[in-house]
C-alpha positions in Angstrom: -24.7 -2.6 3.0 -21.6 -1.2 1.4 -23.6 1.7 -0.2 -25.0 2.5 3.3 -21.4 2.5 4.7 -20.3 4.7 1.8 -23.1 7.2 2.6 -21.9 7.5 6.2 -18.3 7.8 5.1 -19.2 10.6 2.8 -21.4 12.4 5.4 -18.8 12.1 8.1 -15.9 13.3 5.8 -17.9 16.2 4.4 -19.1 17.5 7.7 -15.6 17.1 9.2 -14.0 18.8 6.2 -16.3 21.8 6.3 -15.6 22.2 10.0 -11.9 21.7 9.5 -11.7 24.2 6.7 -13.6 27.0 8.6 -11.7 26.4 11.9 -8.4 25.9 10.1 -8.7 29.2 8.2 -9.6 31.1 11.4 -6.8 29.6 13.5 -4.3 29.9 10.7 -5.1 33.6 10.3 -4.8 34.0 14.1 -1.3 32.5 14.0 -0.1 35.1 11.5 -1.7 38.1 13.0 0.6 40.8 14.4 -0.9 40.4 17.9 0.5 38.1 20.6 -2.7 36.9 22.2 -4.5 35.6 19.0 -1.2 34.1 17.8 -0.7 32.3 21.2 -4.3 31.0 21.2 -3.8 29.7 17.6 -0.5 28.0 18.6 -2.1 26.2 21.6 -5.0 25.1 19.5 -2.8 23.6 16.8 -0.5 21.9 19.2 -3.4 20.5 21.3 -5.4 18.9 18.5 -2.4 18.0 16.2 -0.5 16.0 18.9 -3.3 13.9 20.3 -4.0 10.8 18.1 -7.3 10.8 16.3 -8.4 7.5 17.9 -7.8 9.0 21.4 -9.8 12.1 20.5 -12.7 10.0 19.3 -12.7 8.1 22.5 -12.5 11.3 24.5 -15.5 12.9 22.7 -17.6 9.7 22.8 -16.9 8.2 26.2 -15.3 10.9 28.4 -17.1 14.1 27.4 -20.6 12.9 28.5 -19.2 12.2 32.0 -17.6 15.7 32.3 -20.7 17.8 31.5 -23.8 18.1 33.8 -25.8 14.9 34.2 -28.8 15.9 32.1 -26.6 17.1 29.2 -24.5 13.9 29.5 -27.6 11.7 29.3 -28.7 13.6 26.2 -25.3 13.2 24.6 -25.4 9.4 25.2 -29.0 9.0 23.9 -29.2 11.4 21.0 -29.8 9.7 17.6 -26.6 9.0 15.5 -24.3 9.9 18.4 -21.4 8.0 16.8 -21.8 10.1 13.6 -21.8 13.5 15.4 -18.9 12.5 17.7 -16.8 11.1 14.7 -17.4 14.2 12.6 -16.6 16.5 15.5 -13.3 14.8 16.5 -12.2 14.4 12.9 -13.0 18.0 12.2 -10.9 19.3 15.1 -8.1 16.9 14.3 -8.0 18.0 10.6 -8.5 21.7 11.4 -5.2 21.8 13.2 -3.4 20.6 10.1 -5.3 23.0 7.8 -4.4 25.8 10.1 -0.7 25.1 9.7 -1.1 25.0 5.9 -2.9 28.4 6.0 -0.2 29.8 8.2 2.5 28.5 5.8 0.6 30.0 2.9 0.4 33.4 4.4 4.0 33.4 5.4 5.0 32.3 1.8 3.5 35.5 0.3 5.8 38.5 -0.1 5.6 40.9 2.8 4.9 43.7 0.2 1.4 42.4 -0.4 0.4 43.0 3.3 2.1 46.3 3.3 0.4 47.4 0.0 -3.0 46.5 1.4 -2.3 48.6 4.5 -1.0 51.5 2.4 -4.3 51.5 0.6 -6.1 52.1 3.8 -7.5 48.6 4.2 -8.2 47.3 7.7 -6.5 44.1 8.9 -9.6 42.1 8.1 -9.8 43.5 4.6 -6.1 42.9 4.0 -6.7 39.2 4.8 -10.0 38.9 3.0 -9.2 40.8 -0.2 -5.4 40.5 -0.5 -3.8 37.6 1.3 -6.4 34.7 1.6 -7.4 34.7 -2.1 -3.7 34.0 -3.0 -3.2 31.7 0.0 -6.0 29.4 -1.1 -4.4 29.1 -4.5 -1.1 28.2 -3.0 -2.3 25.6 -0.6 -4.8 23.8 -2.8 -2.5 20.7 -3.4 -1.9 20.1 0.4 -5.6 20.8 1.0 -6.4 18.0 -1.5 -4.2 15.7 0.5 -5.9 16.7 3.7 -9.4 16.1 2.2 -8.2 12.6 1.1 -6.8 12.0 4.6 -10.2 13.1 6.0 -12.0 10.5 4.0 -9.5 7.7 4.9 -9.4 8.7 8.6 -13.2 8.4 8.8 -12.6 4.6 9.0 -11.4 5.1 12.6 -15.0 5.9 13.5 -15.8 2.2 13.4 -14.3 2.0 16.9 -17.1 4.1 18.4 -19.9 2.3 16.5 -20.3 4.2 13.3 -21.2 1.9 10.5 -19.2 3.6 7.8 -17.6 1.8 4.8 -14.9 -0.1 6.7 -17.3 -1.2 9.4 -19.8 -2.4 6.9 -17.1 -4.5 5.1 -16.1 -5.9 8.4 -19.7 -6.7 9.3 -20.2 -8.4 5.9 -17.2 -10.7 6.3 -18.2 -11.7 9.8 -21.7 -12.8 8.6 -20.7 -14.3 5.2 -17.0 -15.3 5.9 -16.2 -13.7 2.5 -13.3 -11.7 3.7 -11.6 -11.2 0.3 -14.8 -10.1 -1.5 -16.0 -7.7 1.3 -12.8 -5.8 1.7 -11.9 -5.8 -2.0 -15.3 -4.1 -2.7 -14.7 -1.6 0.1 -11.2 -0.9 -1.3 -12.5 -0.3 -4.8 -15.1 2.2 -3.4 -12.4 4.0 -1.5 -10.2 4.2 -4.6 -13.0 5.5 -6.8 -14.1 8.1 -4.2 -10.5 9.4 -3.7 -9.9 9.5 -7.4 -13.1 11.6 -7.9 -11.8 14.0 -5.2 -8.3 14.1 -6.7 -9.4 14.9 -10.2 -12.0 17.4 -9.0 -9.4 19.3 -6.9 -6.9 19.2 -9.8 -9.5 20.8 -12.1 -10.2 23.4 -9.4 -6.4 24.1 -9.0 -6.1 24.7 -12.8 -9.2 26.9 -12.8 -8.1 29.3 -10.1 -4.4 29.4 -11.0 -3.0 32.9 -11.5 -1.2 33.1 -14.9 2.5 34.0 -14.4 2.4 33.6 -10.6 1.1 30.1 -9.7 1.3 27.5 -12.5 -1.0 24.6 -12.7 0.3 21.2 -11.8 0.0 20.0 -15.4 -0.3 21.8 -18.7 
């Protein structure tokens, strides 16, 4: 039962993280563009998804959204297989993407202005300046906070038990209800969370050392 819960925790976290990383980069870039409309859209996006609690967002996607769309689509959303999984991954992805977007924005603004100006002076377009000059350095700078967000994504997936997803915490709760072994069930779940998060931490630390720029961005440990 716990291994089944661990699978759904991993699946939800990975899908949500990929979604958050893609949307977060796009929105973070929009917030730093020298145009008002994209910057305003990015600002509204971040403030909307960052300031609504994750639990409320999951309830909105799972219970409210099927009632707002056309009836046929609403029935399909309610009856589709693994609906709790898709709704949990979607809401967690949007919630985390707003936080990733702010980290991308902070990373871009932390770079010297001369890098953007040098790219422009070389005749690069705005997209090329971001793709070839700014973002490669930004990702190196924000790897530590991105690691924290990935860990938060794994831990926040436990909220999905409220909409019926049988992830790790829900499985542990189910085990203790059937066997009355509360200590054993939640201790085992805790150990699985710790092991999973340690694997992510050491993996991201290795990645941080591998991509560090000598003389510009030092690794966290020698």
